[in-house]
N, C-alpha and C positions, 0 to 999 in steps of 0.2 A: 672258814675254808683253810685247808692246810697250806703252809709255806713250803714249797718244794725245793727251795734254793739250798745249795750246799757250798761249802768252802773247801777248796783244794789249795792249801797254802795261800798265796797272794791272789788266786783267782776265785771269783764267785760265779757259780753256774746257776742258771735259772732252775735246773732240776738235775738229778744225778745220772741222767741217761745220755750216753754218747756212743757213737759207733767205735768198734775196734779197728785199728789200722789194717787196711787191706780189704775191708768189707764195705767200703763206702767211697762215694765220690759225689760231686755236685749234681750228677745226673739223677740222683735221688729226688731232686727238686721237681722232677716230672710227676712224681707220685705222692710226695709228702711235703709238708711245710717244714723245711729243715731249719728254719729260724726257731722252731719250737724245741729243738734239741738243746741239751745242756752245754755241749761243746761239739765241735767238728774235729775229727781226727783224720788227717790225711794219710794216704798210702805211703809207706816208707820210701824215702828218696835217698839215693846215694849220689856220689859226686859225678860219676860217669854213666853213660847209657849201659843198661844191663838187660839182656834179653830174657832172663829167667830160665827156669828149668825145662827140660824136654817134656813133650806131651806123651801120654795123658797127664794132666796136672791135678785131677780130682777124681775121687772114687767114693761112692756112697757105701756106708757100713751101717750096721744096726745102731740106732740112736745117735747118729752123727755122720761125719764125713772125714776123709783124709785128704789133705791137699798138699801139693808140693809145687807151689807157684814159683818160688825162687827169687822173690823180690825184684821183679822186672821194674824198670824205671827209665824215664827219658833223661834223667840226670838233673843235677842241681840247678844249672842255669835255666833249663826249661821250666823247672818248678818255679823259680823266682820270676821269670818273665811272663809265664802263661798261667800256671796253676794258682799261684798265690793271689794275683788280682781276681781270679775267678772265685776263690774261696772268700775273699774279703767283701764280696757283694752281699754276704750274709752276716747276721748279727752275732751269733754265738762265738765265743772264743775259739781260736784256731790253734790246735795242737799239731805240730809237725813231727812226724816220725823220721828219724835218720838212721842210716846204717853205713858201715865202712868196713874195709878189709883189714885195717890195722889200727892200733891205738893212735898213731900220729894223725891219721886221716879223720878219725872220730873227733879229735881235738880241733882240727881245721874245719870240719863240717859244722861243728857247733859255732865257730866264729862266723862262718860264711852264711849260715842260715839265720843268724840273729839280724833280722830285718824288720822294718815296720810292718805290722800286720800279723806277725808271728807272736802268739801269746804264750806259748809254752813249747818246749822241745821234749819229745819222748825218745829216749835212746833205745833203739831196738838192738839190744845185745843178746837177744834170746831166740831169734828165728831159727827153728830146727832144720830148715831146708836151705839156709844160706850157703852151706857147703855140703857136698855129698858126705853122708855119714853123720850129719846132724851136729857138727861142731859149732860152738858159738862162745861168746865171751862171758856169758852169765853162768857158767858151770862151776866156776871157782871164785871164791871170795876175793882173792888178790887181783884177779883179772877184772872183776866187776868194779872193785874199788879204784883201780887204775883208770879205767875208762870214765867213770863218773867224775873222778877228780880232775881229769884233763878237760872234760866237757864243762864242768863247773868253772874252771879257770878262764874260759873263753867267752862266757855269755852272762848277761844279767837277766836272761829269761828264766822262768821256772824250769827246772830240770826234772823230768819224770823218767825213772828207770823201769823198763819193762823186763820182768824177771822170767826165768825159765822153770817150768815144772819138772824139767828133766834133771835139775840139779839135785845132788844127793842130800844136801843140808840147806834147804832154801831159806831157812831163818838166818843162818850165817851169812848167806848172800845178801839178804835184805839188810842186815845190820851193817855189812860192809858198804852197801850203797848209801845208807843213811849217813854213816860216818864220813864218807867221801863228799857229801854235799847234796845228795838228791833231795828234792823238795817233796816228791810224791813217788810212790811205788805202784806200778801196775802189775797185778798178780792174776793171771800169768799168761804166757804164750801157750802154744799147742803142745801136745804130748806126742813124742815120737811113736810112730805106728807103721804098720805095713799090711797090705792086702795082696793076695795072690789069686789070679784068675785060674780056677781049676780046670777050665776048658783048654786053655793054651799052656798052662803050667808056667806062665810068665807073671812077674809082678804087675799089678794093676796100674802103677804109676811109672812114668818114664824115669823118675829119679829113684825108683825102687822103694824108698821110704818117704814118709811125709809127716805132717802134723795133724793129729787127731783132735777134732773139735766137735761140739754138740752136747746135748743133754747128758750123755753118759759120763762126761768128765766133770760135771758140776760138783759132785760130792768131794772129789779129789782136790779141786781148786778151792772149794769152800774151806776144807781143812787147812790149806795153806794160808788163806786169808785170815782165818781165826788165829793161827799160831803167830803169823807175822805181825798182825795188828796188836797183839799182846806184848811183842818184843820191841817194837819201834815207837817213836813218838811223832812220826810224820804220817800224813794221810795215805790210805791204801785204796786202790781201785780194784774192784773184783771183776775178773774177766774170764768167763768160761761156762758155756752151757746154758746161758740165760735164754728162756723162751717166753717168760711172762712176768707180770708184776710181782707175784709171790717169790719168784727167784731173786728179784732185786731186793725185796725186803729181807730175804734170808741172808743174802750177802751183807747187807747193812747190819743186821743183827750180829753177824759174825765179826764185824769190825770195819767193813768197807765204808768209805765216805761217798763213793759213787761207783758206777759200773761202766764197763765197755761191752758192747753187744756186737757179736759177729755172725755166728752160724745162722741164727734165725732170720737175719736180713736176706739171706739167699733163698730161704723158703717163702718168706713173706716180707716184701720190701716196705710194707707199712707197719711192721711190727713195733718199731721203736715208739711211734706216735701212740699206738694203742696201749703200749706199756705205760707211757706217761699219763694217759687218761685214766688207766686202771689204778695207777699209784695214787692219784688224787682221790678216786672213789674209795679205795681201800682205807686210806688214812681218814677221810671224812666220816666214814661209817664207824670208825673206832674213836673218833674225837681226838685224833693226833693232830696237834697244831703245827709242828715243825718236823719234817721228815728227817732232818739232820739229827734229831734226838734218838732216832733208831740205831745210829751207828754205835756198835759195841754193846747194845742193850740186851743181848742174850742173857737169860736168867740161868746162870750156872754156878753162882758163887757157893751154893750149898752142895755141889756135886763133887764127890771125891774122885780124883783121877789116878791115885796110886793104887795099882791092882792088889797089892798086898793088904793095904788098909781096907779096901773095898771087900776083899775076901773075908777079912777078920770081922767086918761088920755084918756079914751075911747078906749083903745087898745083891 
């Protein structure tokens, strides 16, 4: 039988499947055994209460959805007093996603969230709807490096940097995060998008723009995971458009060590457990003993990528 466990730096997960931040809470225990997940990823928390963006906050589109939730939170102290004890009733490692308005507060948040029961910190420097217009800290390498370096200086917990697909040169961003001390890279957040209601002529979201997620973005994020995993030496988590076990396998072949799953949880709250079961069946049918061996196992060494050489070869 296949060994589904994977390593993400200092953390060992029972399997590579975990929820993406913002798509999960302990309420899922009403419909699934969340102890079977590889890790639990909490919704992003910031220091103070945050109401989030104006409604409507979500809109369906072909092959996905656009959301503009705006990182609502009851604040850091509520998380420590109420949510953290709730999460620690369960056995998987707990990853806490943090956000802040400036670099100083990111640094302070890393210090204050370093508490017993927190197993890793995911830095949400990439939420496209944190501010109107989609501004975030992960669009430039120097800003990314500064935030990661500050967070790294304040905690002994593993630091995961969640990157933005809206960055022009995401490999440069990834390298900056690694150099600054990130232990793991989550690739990636949602893609800036917009929908307009043709009946009212008004944007479908109260924030006008939002983050596009769902199956349609998977090939784009797959390319980013592939490129980043070849450039860095730290583990990469693939996040974007996963609907089934084959999607997970594809991300792992591209270089991911694990995945975070978001969109499909809204359509089918039991999807993550089904995916774990299907991963085991997929590997057992093919005689694969360790799922971790699939990471980066894409067979492409003999494929030429230089278009001029390819043209000369007549391929």
